[in-house]
N, C-alpha and C positions, 0 to 999 in steps of 0.2 A: 635542450635549450641553452647549453653552455656555449655552443658555437655561435660566433657573432652573425654569421650568415643566416642561420636558422632563426635567431632572434629578430633579425631585420625583416626576413620574409614574414614571420608571424605578426610583426607590428603592421606591415603593409596590409595583410589580410584583415587585421583587427580594425582597420579604418572603415570597415563596413558598419561599425557601430553608429547608431543614430545620435548619441551624445557622448561626451568624454567618459561617463560612467560605463556606457555600453562598449566603448572601445577598449577600456581596461578589462572588462569582463570577457569580451571576445578574445582578447590577447591571452588571458588565462586559460580559457577553454581550448583554444587552438594549441597553446603551449603544452597543456596537459597531454594532448594527443600526440605531440611530437616526442615526448619522453619515453624512452625504452622501459619495458616492464621491470627490468632489473633495478631501475632507479626508484626504489621504494620510498625513500625519504623525501626526494624531490616531488614525487607524485602526491604524497600526503600533504606536503606544504601547499601545492597548487590547489588541491581539493579543499583545504582549509580556507585559503584565500577566496576561492569562489563562493564557499558557503557564507562568507561574511556579507555578500551582496543580498542575502535572502531577506524577504519580508513575508511574514505569515507562512513560513516553511516553503515558500516558492522563490526560486531565483529567476528573475525576469531579464531577458536579453532581447534587445530590439536591434534588428539589422536592416540596413537600407537595401532595397531591391529596385530595379528599373520601374516596375509598375506600381509597387506599393511596399511598404516596410513589412517585415515579419516580426511577430512577437513570439518568443520562445519561452516557455515555462518549464523549468527543471525542478525536480524535487531536491530540497536541501539535503546534502549529505549523500546524494545518489551519484556515485562516480560514473556509472553507465550513462546517465543523462548528460553529465558534463562532457563525456567523450563523444557522444553522438552530436552534441551541439558544436564541439570542436571540429568534427568532420564536416559539418555544414559550413562553418566559417572557412574551412580550408578548401571548399569548392567541390565536395563530393557530389556525385550524380549529376554531371553536366549533361544537358541534352545535346544531340548532334549539332555541330556548328552549321551544317548544311541542311538542316531540317527545312522542308518546304512549307511547313505550317504547323498548326497545333495538332496534337494527337486527338483522337476521338474521345478518349477517356483516360483517366489516371487510375491505375490499379496498384495499390500499395500492399504487397505481400510481406507480412512480418512488419507491420506498421510501427511497432514499439510505441513511442510517445508522439509519433506523427510528424517528425521533422522532414522526411522526404515529401510527405503530402504538402506540408507548408511550402517547401521549396518549389515543388512542381506547380502548385496552384498559384504561386506568385509569378511564375513564368507564363502560365496559361490560365488566367482568371476565367471562371465560368465553365471550365471543362468539368464534367461530372467525375466524382472521385468515389472509389470504394476502398475501404481499409480493412484488412484482415489481421486480427491480433487476438491471441488466445489468453494472454496474461491479464488477470483481473486488475492488478495494480497499474499496469501499463495502460489498460483501457481507460481508467479514470483520468490519467494524465493526458492521454490522447484526446479525450473529450474536452478537457480544459484548453488544450492548444488549438483545437478546431474552433471552439467558441471564441477564444481570444483573437482569432484571425478572421472570423466570420465565414468559415468554410462549411457548407452544408453537406458533409460527406456521409455516405452510407457506411456504417460500421458493422462488420460481421465478426462476432466474438468467437471465432473458431480458428483452429490451426489448419495448415495446408498439407495435403498429401496427394498421392496419385489416384486414390480412390476414396470415396466418402466412407465414413465409419469411425469407430472408436480406436484411438491409439493411447499413448501415455506421454504426459508432459513431464519434463525434468527441469524445473525452474532453477535448481541450485547448481547445475552442471555447466552452465555457461552464463555469462553476465546478462544474456537475454533469454536463456532457456532454449530447450530444443525438444522435438517430438520424435518418437520412434515406437517400435513394437515392444520394446523391453518394458516389462511391468514396473509401475511405480504407484505411489499412493495418489497420483493425480491422473485418472482417466480423463480423456479429452476427446471431444467431437472434432473430426476432421472433414474438410470439404475440398473439392477441386475448385480453384478460383474461376470465376467467370471472367473471360478475357475477350472483350470486343475486338474485332478486327481494327487495326490502325491505332490501338491504344499504346500508352507508355506503361509498360509493366515493370515493376521493381520487385525483386525477390531477394530478401535477406532473411533466410529461414533456417539458418544454423544446421546445414547438412541435408535438409529435406529437399533442397534443389535437385538432388540426384533422383528423387521420386517425382517431383512436381513438373520440372521442365520437360523431361522426355515425354511424360503423359500429355502435356499440353501440345507440344509440337507434333506428336504422332496423331493427335486427335484433329489436327488441321487448324489449330489456333494460329493467328497471324498478327501478333503485336507489331507495331511499327518499330518500337525500340524496346529493348530489354536491358534494364540496369540490374546487374546480377552480382551477388557476392558468392564466391565459390570457396567452400571449405575443403580441407584435405586435398588441396589443388595438386601438390607434388605427386600424389599417388593415384588420384582419381580424376582430376580436373580435365585432363585432355579429352576424356570421353564426352564431356559436355561441349567443349569447343568443337569437336568433330561433328557432333550432332547439329549444333547451331549452323555450322557452315553447310552441311548437307541440306538444311532447310532454308537456305538462301540468305543467311545473315553474314554480314561483315563484322568482324570482331575488332573492337577498338580498346586500347588500354596498354599499359606497360607492366610487365611482370617477368620474373625469372622462373625457370622450371622447378627450382627447389622451394619456391614460396609455398607456405602452408595455407594462406588465405589471400585471395585477390578480389578486386572489384573491377568489373569491365562493363562496357556498353556494347550491345549487339544491335546492329541496325539492319533492318530488312532491305535487301538490295535486289534480289533476283528470284526467279522461279527455282524451287528446289531442284538440285541435280539428281537426287535419288530419294525415293520414299523411305 
């Protein structure tokens, strides 16, 4: 946030706020996300300033959208909530600019506190939504956000994997937690997500994308759009890009080969070239 250009861009993004208070809060959330992780002191100051907006342990942010405003509820003192709100302010998860119409459904894999669902539902009101989220604390906040925005989503309190069954959750190893086969004190039930043809699928599942996405594509699932966060991209990510292309998807986004984590949009364009 020290560069004037970054501060100006953040202020322009923050004008989505419905009121001057919301604009200030949006600026802080987006600003927090622009700070490098090495800027520990600055990040703590931003987190403290955001926390001052709390009422009854909830920080409420309202953003303007073309169809309707969004109400975002964040837990006071929860830096992860502040960061995902900042990502939303910054324009994460855009739909295709050339989309011919609404998706058949919205499937939010790794829903966290529900901000992708809020965003996608504001763009396509009335489209059915399914949220998958295993973390109990996140589920409570997800329910609050859905209620605050009048979204009747189906919530599945399970993690995602390539096959159904029991794995292990590691809540302290990432700011959102992740699932794998390594034993922990948190055994967790996993499912394969239900993915209707023509849906908008989002996967932010902390490494499980290497299990879930190939299983879905190889089973014949045909989402219209896939918003995907890829972890360990520099060492493993190209395998997912190649698979998406083989299944008829155009990859949209900007990244460098050395990036460790990227977010992209895959848009179904053609008949697969090879099974």
